[in-house]
All heavy atoms as TSV, in Angstrom:
chain	resi	resn	atom	element	x	y	z
A	1	MET	N	N	-10.374	1.638	-12.668
A	1	MET	CA	C	-10.393	3.081	-12.561
A	1	MET	C	C	-10.799	3.479	-11.144
A	1	MET	O	O	-11.775	2.989	-10.617
A	1	MET	CB	C	-11.383	3.650	-13.562
A	1	MET	CG	C	-11.471	5.145	-13.516
A	1	MET	SD	S	-12.551	5.705	-14.835
A	1	MET	CE	C	-12.672	7.387	-14.382
A	2	THR	N	N	-10.033	4.333	-10.525
A	2	THR	CA	C	-10.358	4.753	-9.170
A	2	THR	C	C	-11.407	5.853	-9.199
A	2	THR	O	O	-11.465	6.647	-10.121
A	2	THR	CB	C	-9.105	5.255	-8.429
A	2	THR	OG1	O	-8.582	6.368	-9.138
A	2	THR	CG2	C	-8.083	4.171	-8.290
A	3	THR	N	N	-12.230	5.859	-8.170
A	3	THR	CA	C	-13.243	6.900	-8.067
A	3	THR	C	C	-12.878	7.916	-6.997
A	3	THR	O	O	-13.534	8.922	-6.874
A	3	THR	CB	C	-14.621	6.282	-7.766
A	3	THR	OG1	O	-14.526	5.506	-6.575
A	3	THR	CG2	C	-15.079	5.413	-8.910
A	4	THR	N	N	-11.845	7.633	-6.214
A	4	THR	CA	C	-11.350	8.602	-5.243
A	4	THR	C	C	-9.846	8.744	-5.427
A	4	THR	O	O	-9.182	7.845	-5.925
A	4	THR	CB	C	-11.639	8.162	-3.792
A	4	THR	OG1	O	-10.990	6.923	-3.539
A	4	THR	CG2	C	-13.113	8.017	-3.533
A	5	LYS	N	N	-9.309	9.874	-5.005
A	5	LYS	CA	C	-7.873	10.107	-5.104
A	5	LYS	C	C	-7.156	9.292	-4.025
A	5	LYS	O	O	-7.568	9.307	-2.861
A	5	LYS	CB	C	-7.589	11.593	-4.910
A	5	LYS	CG	C	-6.138	11.953	-5.061
A	5	LYS	CD	C	-5.925	13.437	-4.928
A	5	LYS	CE	C	-4.452	13.767	-5.048
A	5	LYS	NZ	N	-4.207	15.190	-4.917
A	6	PRO	N	N	-6.083	8.577	-4.390
A	6	PRO	CA	C	-5.347	7.798	-3.387
A	6	PRO	C	C	-4.775	8.714	-2.306
A	6	PRO	O	O	-4.196	9.745	-2.603
A	6	PRO	CB	C	-4.221	7.152	-4.184
A	6	PRO	CG	C	-4.628	7.234	-5.604
A	6	PRO	CD	C	-5.527	8.420	-5.718
A	7	ARG	N	N	-4.947	8.344	-1.060
A	7	ARG	CA	C	-4.409	9.122	0.047
A	7	ARG	C	C	-3.674	8.186	1.002
A	7	ARG	O	O	-4.270	7.274	1.571
A	7	ARG	CB	C	-5.507	9.855	0.794
A	7	ARG	CG	C	-4.960	10.601	2.008
A	7	ARG	CD	C	-6.022	11.331	2.751
A	7	ARG	NE	N	-6.347	12.557	2.026
A	7	ARG	CZ	C	-7.462	13.225	2.204
A	7	ARG	NH1	N	-8.356	12.816	3.044
A	7	ARG	NH2	N	-7.673	14.333	1.521
A	8	TRP	N	N	-2.390	8.436	1.139
A	8	TRP	CA	C	-1.557	7.645	2.042
A	8	TRP	C	C	-1.556	8.303	3.416
A	8	TRP	O	O	-1.421	9.502	3.536
A	8	TRP	CB	C	-0.130	7.549	1.514
A	8	TRP	CG	C	-0.043	6.666	0.322
A	8	TRP	CD1	C	-0.079	7.055	-0.989
A	8	TRP	CD2	C	0.059	5.260	0.307
A	8	TRP	NE1	N	0.008	5.976	-1.809
A	8	TRP	CE2	C	0.097	4.847	-1.039
A	8	TRP	CE3	C	0.127	4.280	1.290
A	8	TRP	CZ2	C	0.196	3.513	-1.416
A	8	TRP	CZ3	C	0.228	2.959	0.911
A	8	TRP	CH2	C	0.263	2.581	-0.418
A	9	THR	N	N	-1.690	7.483	4.452
A	9	THR	CA	C	-1.660	7.960	5.823
A	9	THR	C	C	-0.564	7.223	6.576
A	9	THR	O	O	-0.505	6.000	6.526
A	9	THR	CB	C	-3.015	7.688	6.522
A	9	THR	OG1	O	-4.050	8.276	5.753
A	9	THR	CG2	C	-3.032	8.249	7.920
A	10	ARG	N	N	0.287	7.980	7.248
A	10	ARG	CA	C	1.311	7.341	8.069
A	10	ARG	C	C	0.648	6.921	9.368
A	10	ARG	O	O	0.142	7.749	10.123
A	10	ARG	CB	C	2.463	8.299	8.336
A	10	ARG	CG	C	3.610	7.588	9.012
A	10	ARG	CD	C	4.824	8.463	9.066
A	10	ARG	NE	N	5.912	7.660	9.594
A	10	ARG	CZ	C	7.165	7.912	9.390
A	10	ARG	NH1	N	7.522	8.950	8.674
A	10	ARG	NH2	N	8.085	7.139	9.898
A	11	VAL	N	N	0.634	5.612	9.635
A	11	VAL	CA	C	-0.073	5.078	10.794
A	11	VAL	C	C	0.860	4.999	11.994
A	11	VAL	O	O	0.579	5.536	13.049
A	11	VAL	CB	C	-0.658	3.685	10.479
A	11	VAL	CG1	C	-1.411	3.136	11.664
A	11	VAL	CG2	C	-1.568	3.768	9.257
A	12	LEU	N	N	1.957	4.328	11.847
A	12	LEU	CA	C	2.967	4.187	12.894
A	12	LEU	C	C	4.329	4.364	12.246
A	12	LEU	O	O	4.447	4.419	11.030
A	12	LEU	CB	C	2.890	2.796	13.543
A	12	LEU	CG	C	1.612	2.461	14.305
A	12	LEU	CD1	C	1.597	0.986	14.676
A	12	LEU	CD2	C	1.491	3.306	15.555
A	13	ASN	N	N	5.360	4.407	13.039
A	13	ASN	CA	C	6.711	4.534	12.506
A	13	ASN	C	C	6.999	3.400	11.529
A	13	ASN	O	O	7.017	2.234	11.898
A	13	ASN	CB	C	7.728	4.514	13.656
A	13	ASN	CG	C	9.116	4.859	13.173
A	13	ASN	OD1	O	9.282	5.523	12.158
A	13	ASN	ND2	N	10.098	4.412	13.898
A	14	GLY	N	N	7.184	3.761	10.259
A	14	GLY	CA	C	7.475	2.755	9.243
A	14	GLY	C	C	6.245	2.135	8.595
A	14	GLY	O	O	6.378	1.296	7.723
A	15	TRP	N	N	5.042	2.520	8.986
A	15	TRP	CA	C	3.819	1.949	8.429
A	15	TRP	C	C	3.040	3.023	7.684
A	15	TRP	O	O	2.890	4.138	8.161
A	15	TRP	CB	C	2.914	1.421	9.534
A	15	TRP	CG	C	3.399	0.218	10.251
A	15	TRP	CD1	C	4.585	0.079	10.914
A	15	TRP	CD2	C	2.714	-1.001	10.419
A	15	TRP	NE1	N	4.668	-1.145	11.485
A	15	TRP	CE2	C	3.532	-1.839	11.199
A	15	TRP	CE3	C	1.486	-1.476	9.997
A	15	TRP	CZ2	C	3.153	-3.123	11.556
A	15	TRP	CZ3	C	1.112	-2.758	10.359
A	15	TRP	CH2	C	1.942	-3.566	11.119
A	16	TYR	N	N	2.533	2.677	6.524
A	16	TYR	CA	C	1.664	3.568	5.754
A	16	TYR	C	C	0.406	2.804	5.371
A	16	TYR	O	O	0.460	1.614	5.090
A	16	TYR	CB	C	2.372	4.063	4.488
A	16	TYR	CG	C	3.531	4.979	4.784
A	16	TYR	CD1	C	4.773	4.467	5.119
A	16	TYR	CD2	C	3.372	6.365	4.740
A	16	TYR	CE1	C	5.842	5.308	5.410
A	16	TYR	CE2	C	4.424	7.210	5.024
A	16	TYR	CZ	C	5.652	6.672	5.361
A	16	TYR	OH	O	6.700	7.498	5.644
A	17	SER	N	N	-0.706	3.493	5.340
A	17	SER	CA	C	-1.986	2.872	5.029
A	17	SER	C	C	-2.650	3.627	3.878
A	17	SER	O	O	-2.559	4.845	3.788
A	17	SER	CB	C	-2.884	2.921	6.262
A	17	SER	OG	O	-4.164	2.430	5.965
A	18	LEU	N	N	-3.311	2.880	3.013
A	18	LEU	CA	C	-4.042	3.470	1.896
A	18	LEU	C	C	-5.433	2.863	1.854
A	18	LEU	O	O	-5.594	1.649	1.889
A	18	LEU	CB	C	-3.329	3.165	0.576
A	18	LEU	CG	C	-4.104	3.500	-0.698
A	18	LEU	CD1	C	-4.209	5.006	-0.877
A	18	LEU	CD2	C	-3.439	2.884	-1.911
A	19	ASN	N	N	-6.422	3.712	1.793
A	19	ASN	CA	C	-7.804	3.283	1.590
A	19	ASN	C	C	-8.386	4.120	0.472
A	19	ASN	O	O	-8.308	5.341	0.521
A	19	ASN	CB	C	-8.647	3.476	2.850
A	19	ASN	CG	C	-8.241	2.548	3.962
A	19	ASN	OD1	O	-8.333	1.343	3.822
A	19	ASN	ND2	N	-7.770	3.106	5.055
A	20	LEU	N	N	-8.918	3.456	-0.537
A	20	LEU	CA	C	-9.586	4.205	-1.586
A	20	LEU	C	C	-10.696	3.373	-2.174
A	20	LEU	O	O	-10.684	2.153	-2.112
A	20	LEU	CB	C	-8.593	4.659	-2.668
A	20	LEU	CG	C	-8.111	3.639	-3.676
A	20	LEU	CD1	C	-8.451	4.178	-5.059
A	20	LEU	CD2	C	-6.614	3.464	-3.594
A	21	ARG	N	N	-11.678	4.065	-2.696
A	21	ARG	CA	C	-12.820	3.380	-3.313
A	21	ARG	C	C	-12.561	3.278	-4.813
A	21	ARG	O	O	-12.221	4.242	-5.467
A	21	ARG	CB	C	-14.113	4.143	-3.051
A	21	ARG	CG	C	-15.338	3.385	-3.496
A	21	ARG	CD	C	-16.599	3.927	-2.889
A	21	ARG	NE	N	-16.619	3.926	-1.445
A	21	ARG	CZ	C	-16.857	2.853	-0.681
A	21	ARG	NH1	N	-17.063	1.694	-1.239
A	21	ARG	NH2	N	-16.882	2.955	0.625
A	22	THR	N	N	-12.701	2.062	-5.334
A	22	THR	CA	C	-12.526	1.827	-6.758
A	22	THR	C	C	-13.862	1.422	-7.364
A	22	THR	O	O	-14.853	1.258	-6.647
A	22	THR	CB	C	-11.490	0.704	-7.018
A	22	THR	OG1	O	-12.015	-0.522	-6.533
A	22	THR	CG2	C	-10.171	0.998	-6.337
A	23	ALA	N	N	-13.867	1.220	-8.652
A	23	ALA	CA	C	-15.092	0.793	-9.329
A	23	ALA	C	C	-15.565	-0.564	-8.821
A	23	ALA	O	O	-16.743	-0.886	-8.889
A	23	ALA	CB	C	-14.857	0.753	-10.833
A	24	THR	N	N	-14.648	-1.368	-8.302
A	24	THR	CA	C	-15.009	-2.707	-7.826
A	24	THR	C	C	-15.194	-2.765	-6.314
A	24	THR	O	O	-15.427	-3.830	-5.767
A	24	THR	CB	C	-13.936	-3.738	-8.239
A	24	THR	OG1	O	-12.677	-3.328	-7.708
A	24	THR	CG2	C	-13.852	-3.848	-9.738
A	25	GLY	N	N	-15.082	-1.642	-5.625
A	25	GLY	CA	C	-15.302	-1.631	-4.185
A	25	GLY	C	C	-14.188	-0.927	-3.434
A	25	GLY	O	O	-13.379	-0.212	-4.009
A	26	LEU	N	N	-14.132	-1.151	-2.123
A	26	LEU	CA	C	-13.146	-0.513	-1.269
A	26	LEU	C	C	-11.825	-1.262	-1.341
A	26	LEU	O	O	-11.784	-2.485	-1.246
A	26	LEU	CB	C	-13.646	-0.469	0.176
A	26	LEU	CG	C	-12.804	0.324	1.162
A	26	LEU	CD1	C	-12.716	1.792	0.741
A	26	LEU	CD2	C	-13.384	0.220	2.557
A	27	PHE	N	N	-10.747	-0.525	-1.516
A	27	PHE	CA	C	-9.404	-1.085	-1.638
A	27	PHE	C	C	-8.599	-0.634	-0.432
A	27	PHE	O	O	-8.582	0.539	-0.090
A	27	PHE	CB	C	-8.763	-0.579	-2.930
A	27	PHE	CG	C	-7.329	-0.984	-3.096
A	27	PHE	CD1	C	-6.993	-2.234	-3.561
A	27	PHE	CD2	C	-6.316	-0.096	-2.792
A	27	PHE	CE1	C	-5.680	-2.607	-3.721
A	27	PHE	CE2	C	-4.996	-0.451	-2.948
A	27	PHE	CZ	C	-4.677	-1.712	-3.414
A	28	SER	N	N	-7.929	-1.583	0.215
A	28	SER	CA	C	-7.137	-1.281	1.390
A	28	SER	C	C	-5.738	-1.859	1.231
A	28	SER	O	O	-5.595	-3.021	0.838
A	28	SER	CB	C	-7.817	-1.895	2.619
A	28	SER	OG	O	-6.998	-1.782	3.749
A	29	ALA	N	N	-4.719	-1.070	1.512
A	29	ALA	CA	C	-3.343	-1.547	1.404
A	29	ALA	C	C	-2.524	-1.013	2.566
A	29	ALA	O	O	-2.816	0.042	3.115
A	29	ALA	CB	C	-2.711	-1.108	0.097
A	30	GLU	N	N	-1.495	-1.780	2.929
A	30	GLU	CA	C	-0.531	-1.344	3.926
A	30	GLU	C	C	0.852	-1.489	3.329
A	30	GLU	O	O	1.131	-2.447	2.613
A	30	GLU	CB	C	-0.590	-2.217	5.181
A	30	GLU	CG	C	-1.836	-2.090	5.988
A	30	GLU	CD	C	-1.828	-3.033	7.180
A	30	GLU	OE1	O	-1.218	-4.111	7.091
A	30	GLU	OE2	O	-2.414	-2.680	8.194
A	31	VAL	N	N	1.693	-0.513	3.601
A	31	VAL	CA	C	3.092	-0.586	3.207
A	31	VAL	C	C	3.879	-0.526	4.511
A	31	VAL	O	O	3.721	0.407	5.296
A	31	VAL	CB	C	3.471	0.576	2.270
A	31	VAL	CG1	C	4.955	0.594	1.999
A	31	VAL	CG2	C	2.697	0.460	0.964
A	32	ILE	N	N	4.692	-1.548	4.744
A	32	ILE	CA	C	5.349	-1.717	6.025
A	32	ILE	C	C	6.853	-1.854	5.821
A	32	ILE	O	O	7.297	-2.647	4.992
A	32	ILE	CB	C	4.818	-2.983	6.735
A	32	ILE	CG1	C	3.300	-2.895	6.891
A	32	ILE	CG2	C	5.500	-3.178	8.083
A	32	ILE	CD1	C	2.644	-4.240	7.154
A	33	GLN	N	N	7.624	-1.089	6.578
A	33	GLN	CA	C	9.077	-1.240	6.501
A	33	GLN	C	C	9.489	-2.388	7.419
A	33	GLN	O	O	9.162	-2.405	8.605
A	33	GLN	CB	C	9.808	0.037	6.895
A	33	GLN	CG	C	11.288	-0.044	6.593
A	33	GLN	CD	C	11.982	1.288	6.722
A	33	GLN	OE1	O	11.613	2.108	7.538
A	33	GLN	NE2	N	12.999	1.495	5.913
A	34	THR	N	N	10.217	-3.357	6.849
A	34	THR	CA	C	10.639	-4.528	7.608
A	34	THR	C	C	11.931	-4.239	8.363
A	34	THR	O	O	12.574	-3.215	8.168
A	34	THR	CB	C	10.864	-5.727	6.673
A	34	THR	OG1	O	12.000	-5.455	5.849
A	34	THR	CG2	C	9.649	-5.985	5.807
A	35	GLU	N	N	12.320	-5.180	9.213
A	35	GLU	CA	C	13.554	-5.041	9.979
A	35	GLU	C	C	14.781	-4.965	9.080
A	35	GLU	O	O	15.802	-4.410	9.463
A	35	GLU	CB	C	13.699	-6.212	10.950
A	35	GLU	CG	C	12.657	-6.220	12.045
A	35	GLU	CD	C	12.742	-7.443	12.928
A	35	GLU	OE1	O	13.639	-8.282	12.710
A	35	GLU	OE2	O	11.903	-7.554	13.831
A	36	LEU	N	N	14.697	-5.524	7.884
A	36	LEU	CA	C	15.814	-5.508	6.947
A	36	LEU	C	C	15.864	-4.232	6.121
A	36	LEU	O	O	16.740	-4.061	5.285
A	36	LEU	CB	C	15.733	-6.717	6.012
A	36	LEU	CG	C	15.763	-8.091	6.684
A	36	LEU	CD1	C	15.553	-9.192	5.657
A	36	LEU	CD2	C	17.076	-8.280	7.426
A	37	GLY	N	N	14.912	-3.327	6.350
A	37	GLY	CA	C	14.877	-2.071	5.613
A	37	GLY	C	C	14.129	-2.160	4.293
A	37	GLY	O	O	14.070	-1.196	3.548
A	38	LEU	N	N	13.547	-3.314	3.990
A	38	LEU	CA	C	12.754	-3.475	2.773
A	38	LEU	C	C	11.315	-3.044	3.060
A	38	LEU	O	O	10.894	-2.961	4.212
A	38	LEU	CB	C	12.785	-4.929	2.302
A	38	LEU	CG	C	14.153	-5.451	1.900
A	38	LEU	CD1	C	14.066	-6.939	1.600
A	38	LEU	CD2	C	14.697	-4.701	0.700
A	39	TRP	N	N	10.563	-2.805	1.994
A	39	TRP	CA	C	9.165	-2.400	2.119
A	39	TRP	C	C	8.263	-3.536	1.669
A	39	TRP	O	O	8.343	-3.992	0.538
A	39	TRP	CB	C	8.898	-1.155	1.283
A	39	TRP	CG	C	9.628	0.033	1.818
A	39	TRP	CD1	C	10.874	0.445	1.442
A	39	TRP	CD2	C	9.194	0.922	2.830
A	39	TRP	NE1	N	11.235	1.558	2.156
A	39	TRP	CE2	C	10.225	1.872	3.012
A	39	TRP	CE3	C	8.043	1.032	3.597
A	39	TRP	CZ2	C	10.122	2.908	3.945
A	39	TRP	CZ3	C	7.946	2.073	4.502
A	39	TRP	CH2	C	8.973	2.985	4.673
A	40	ALA	N	N	7.415	-4.032	2.566
A	40	ALA	CA	C	6.464	-5.088	2.249
A	40	ALA	C	C	5.120	-4.452	1.923
A	40	ALA	O	O	4.695	-3.501	2.574
A	40	ALA	CB	C	6.301	-6.045	3.428
A	41	VAL	N	N	4.464	-4.979	0.903
A	41	VAL	CA	C	3.165	-4.464	0.482
A	41	VAL	C	C	2.109	-5.515	0.789
A	41	VAL	O	O	2.216	-6.670	0.351
A	41	VAL	CB	C	3.164	-4.136	-1.034
A	41	VAL	CG1	C	1.799	-3.630	-1.464
A	41	VAL	CG2	C	4.255	-3.119	-1.354
A	42	LYS	N	N	1.104	-5.127	1.558
A	42	LYS	CA	C	-0.010	-6.007	1.879
A	42	LYS	C	C	-1.285	-5.372	1.353
A	42	LYS	O	O	-1.528	-4.196	1.557
A	42	LYS	CB	C	-0.135	-6.228	3.384
A	42	LYS	CG	C	1.012	-7.003	3.982
A	42	LYS	CD	C	0.790	-7.256	5.458
A	42	LYS	CE	C	1.922	-8.067	6.038
A	42	LYS	NZ	N	1.691	-8.358	7.457
A	43	VAL	N	N	-2.080	-6.166	0.665
A	43	VAL	CA	C	-3.355	-5.707	0.132
A	43	VAL	C	C	-4.444	-6.575	0.738
A	43	VAL	O	O	-4.391	-7.806	0.631
A	43	VAL	CB	C	-3.367	-5.787	-1.408
A	43	VAL	CG1	C	-4.744	-5.427	-1.938
A	43	VAL	CG2	C	-2.305	-4.868	-1.990
A	44	ASN	N	N	-5.397	-5.922	1.374
A	44	ASN	CA	C	-6.467	-6.641	2.069
A	44	ASN	C	C	-5.891	-7.754	2.942
A	44	ASN	O	O	-6.350	-8.887	2.927
A	44	ASN	CB	C	-7.497	-7.181	1.078
A	44	ASN	CG	C	-8.197	-6.070	0.334
A	44	ASN	OD1	O	-8.367	-4.974	0.855
A	44	ASN	ND2	N	-8.579	-6.326	-0.892
A	45	GLU	N	N	-4.830	-7.410	3.690
A	45	GLU	CA	C	-4.152	-8.273	4.653
A	45	GLU	C	C	-3.390	-9.440	4.026
A	45	GLU	O	O	-2.996	-10.365	4.714
A	45	GLU	CB	C	-5.136	-8.768	5.714
A	45	GLU	CG	C	-5.776	-7.636	6.500
A	45	GLU	CD	C	-6.703	-8.116	7.585
A	45	GLU	OE1	O	-6.638	-9.296	7.950
A	45	GLU	OE2	O	-7.492	-7.293	8.056
A	46	ARG	N	N	-3.148	-9.417	2.721
A	46	ARG	CA	C	-2.393	-10.474	2.050
A	46	ARG	C	C	-1.152	-9.847	1.421
A	46	ARG	O	O	-1.238	-8.877	0.673
A	46	ARG	CB	C	-3.264	-11.101	0.951
A	46	ARG	CG	C	-2.601	-12.237	0.200
A	46	ARG	CD	C	-3.567	-12.841	-0.805
A	46	ARG	NE	N	-4.012	-11.895	-1.812
A	46	ARG	CZ	C	-3.371	-11.650	-2.953
A	46	ARG	NH1	N	-2.254	-12.262	-3.248
A	46	ARG	NH2	N	-3.846	-10.772	-3.810
A	47	GLU	N	N	0.031	-10.404	1.753
A	47	GLU	CA	C	1.263	-9.844	1.212
A	47	GLU	C	C	1.341	-10.094	-0.292
A	47	GLU	O	O	1.163	-11.206	-0.756
A	47	GLU	CB	C	2.483	-10.450	1.903
A	47	GLU	CG	C	3.760	-9.711	1.550
A	47	GLU	CD	C	4.929	-10.049	2.462
A	47	GLU	OE1	O	4.722	-10.125	3.680
A	47	GLU	OE2	O	6.021	-10.228	1.927
A	48	VAL	N	N	1.614	-9.041	-1.051
A	48	VAL	CA	C	1.657	-9.155	-2.512
A	48	VAL	C	C	3.032	-8.860	-3.095
A	48	VAL	O	O	3.256	-9.085	-4.276
A	48	VAL	CB	C	0.611	-8.246	-3.192
A	48	VAL	CG1	C	-0.797	-8.669	-2.831
A	48	VAL	CG2	C	0.848	-6.786	-2.859
A	49	GLY	N	N	3.954	-8.361	-2.271
A	49	GLY	CA	C	5.283	-8.093	-2.802
A	49	GLY	C	C	6.164	-7.369	-1.817
A	49	GLY	O	O	5.742	-6.958	-0.746
A	50	MET	N	N	7.446	-7.231	-2.208
A	50	MET	CA	C	8.423	-6.557	-1.383
A	50	MET	C	C	9.373	-5.797	-2.301
A	50	MET	O	O	9.683	-6.260	-3.396
A	50	MET	CB	C	9.180	-7.579	-0.543
A	50	MET	CG	C	9.960	-6.984	0.596
A	50	MET	SD	S	10.589	-8.245	1.715
A	50	MET	CE	C	9.105	-8.685	2.595
A	51	THR	N	N	9.800	-4.627	-1.869
A	51	THR	CA	C	10.680	-3.810	-2.692
A	51	THR	C	C	11.634	-3.026	-1.804
A	51	THR	O	O	11.476	-3.012	-0.587
A	51	THR	CB	C	9.858	-2.871	-3.604
A	51	THR	OG1	O	10.740	-2.148	-4.445
A	51	THR	CG2	C	9.011	-1.921	-2.807
A	52	ASP	N	N	12.611	-2.373	-2.414
A	52	ASP	CA	C	13.621	-1.672	-1.627
A	52	ASP	C	C	13.363	-0.177	-1.480
A	52	ASP	O	O	14.159	0.520	-0.863
A	52	ASP	CB	C	15.013	-1.910	-2.212
A	52	ASP	CG	C	15.150	-1.397	-3.637
A	52	ASP	OD1	O	14.133	-0.976	-4.224
A	52	ASP	OD2	O	16.272	-1.423	-4.161
A	53	SER	N	N	12.255	0.335	-2.012
A	53	SER	CA	C	11.972	1.763	-1.841
A	53	SER	C	C	10.492	1.999	-1.552
A	53	SER	O	O	9.619	1.255	-2.016
A	53	SER	CB	C	12.392	2.563	-3.078
A	53	SER	OG	O	11.449	2.427	-4.104
A	54	LEU	N	N	10.232	3.036	-0.788
A	54	LEU	CA	C	8.852	3.379	-0.445
A	54	LEU	C	C	8.066	3.762	-1.688
A	54	LEU	O	O	6.917	3.357	-1.855
A	54	LEU	CB	C	8.852	4.521	0.575
A	54	LEU	CG	C	7.487	5.060	0.992
A	54	LEU	CD1	C	6.636	3.967	1.614
A	54	LEU	CD2	C	7.655	6.219	1.967
A	55	LYS	N	N	8.687	4.513	-2.589
A	55	LYS	CA	C	8.001	4.927	-3.813
A	55	LYS	C	C	7.576	3.715	-4.641
A	55	LYS	O	O	6.450	3.644	-5.118
A	55	LYS	CB	C	8.912	5.837	-4.633
A	55	LYS	CG	C	8.265	6.401	-5.862
A	55	LYS	CD	C	9.176	7.368	-6.589
A	55	LYS	CE	C	8.505	7.943	-7.813
A	55	LYS	NZ	N	9.366	8.877	-8.528
A	56	SER	N	N	8.466	2.743	-4.780
A	56	SER	CA	C	8.139	1.520	-5.533
A	56	SER	C	C	7.040	0.726	-4.838
A	56	SER	O	O	6.173	0.151	-5.486
A	56	SER	CB	C	9.381	0.634	-5.691
A	56	SER	OG	O	10.347	1.280	-6.474
A	57	ALA	N	N	7.085	0.696	-3.509
A	57	ALA	CA	C	6.070	-0.039	-2.757
A	57	ALA	C	C	4.691	0.589	-2.945
A	57	ALA	O	O	3.694	-0.112	-3.158
A	57	ALA	CB	C	6.446	-0.074	-1.275
A	58	LYS	N	N	4.635	1.907	-2.921
A	58	LYS	CA	C	3.348	2.586	-3.119
A	58	LYS	C	C	2.841	2.359	-4.555
A	58	LYS	O	O	1.654	2.135	-4.765
A	58	LYS	CB	C	3.487	4.075	-2.834
A	58	LYS	CG	C	3.634	4.390	-1.351
A	58	LYS	CD	C	3.756	5.877	-1.110
A	58	LYS	CE	C	3.785	6.227	0.357
A	58	LYS	NZ	N	3.872	7.687	0.572
A	59	SER	N	N	3.742	2.373	-5.517
A	59	SER	CA	C	3.355	2.121	-6.906
A	59	SER	C	C	2.816	0.703	-7.068
A	59	SER	O	O	1.839	0.485	-7.772
A	59	SER	CB	C	4.551	2.323	-7.838
A	59	SER	OG	O	4.935	3.672	-7.842
A	60	LEU	N	N	3.469	-0.259	-6.413
A	60	LEU	CA	C	3.001	-1.650	-6.457
A	60	LEU	C	C	1.603	-1.780	-5.865
A	60	LEU	O	O	0.741	-2.439	-6.449
A	60	LEU	CB	C	3.992	-2.553	-5.729
A	60	LEU	CG	C	3.600	-4.016	-5.574
A	60	LEU	CD1	C	3.424	-4.689	-6.942
A	60	LEU	CD2	C	4.642	-4.773	-4.749
A	61	ALA	N	N	1.369	-1.142	-4.737
A	61	ALA	CA	C	0.055	-1.212	-4.108
A	61	ALA	C	C	-1.017	-0.635	-5.025
A	61	ALA	O	O	-2.104	-1.211	-5.161
A	61	ALA	CB	C	0.081	-0.458	-2.779
A	62	LEU	N	N	-0.737	0.480	-5.667
A	62	LEU	CA	C	-1.716	1.084	-6.570
A	62	LEU	C	C	-1.913	0.241	-7.828
A	62	LEU	O	O	-3.016	0.169	-8.360
A	62	LEU	CB	C	-1.292	2.498	-6.949
A	62	LEU	CG	C	-1.425	3.518	-5.810
A	62	LEU	CD1	C	-0.796	4.844	-6.221
A	62	LEU	CD2	C	-2.873	3.703	-5.409
A	63	ALA	N	N	-0.856	-0.428	-8.293
A	63	ALA	CA	C	-0.979	-1.276	-9.477
A	63	ALA	C	C	-1.895	-2.455	-9.221
A	63	ALA	O	O	-2.624	-2.890	-10.106
A	63	ALA	CB	C	0.404	-1.765	-9.918
A	64	VAL	N	N	-1.882	-2.952	-7.990
A	64	VAL	CA	C	-2.744	-4.084	-7.635
A	64	VAL	C	C	-4.213	-3.654	-7.600
A	64	VAL	O	O	-5.097	-4.430	-7.907
A	64	VAL	CB	C	-2.312	-4.687	-6.276
A	64	VAL	CG1	C	-3.282	-5.753	-5.820
A	64	VAL	CG2	C	-0.907	-5.253	-6.382
A	65	ALA	N	N	-4.436	-2.379	-7.267
A	65	ALA	CA	C	-5.811	-1.875	-7.219
A	65	ALA	C	C	-6.408	-1.900	-8.595
A	65	ALA	O	O	-7.546	-2.048	-8.816
A	65	ALA	CB	C	-5.829	-0.455	-6.663
């Protein structure tokens, strides 16, 4: 269960960052658009998946939280 509302921040062109506090601590994720146009999801600097849409990538990052 999250204790703060998820807030996505656009960091650089094609990069999005999420930081939120959960019941188990601070959660950090990055969603990065690759050269192939896919979206890579990294959680605490570890890649956890790849998808073809930004919406799916953000959902994946939140599901891992």
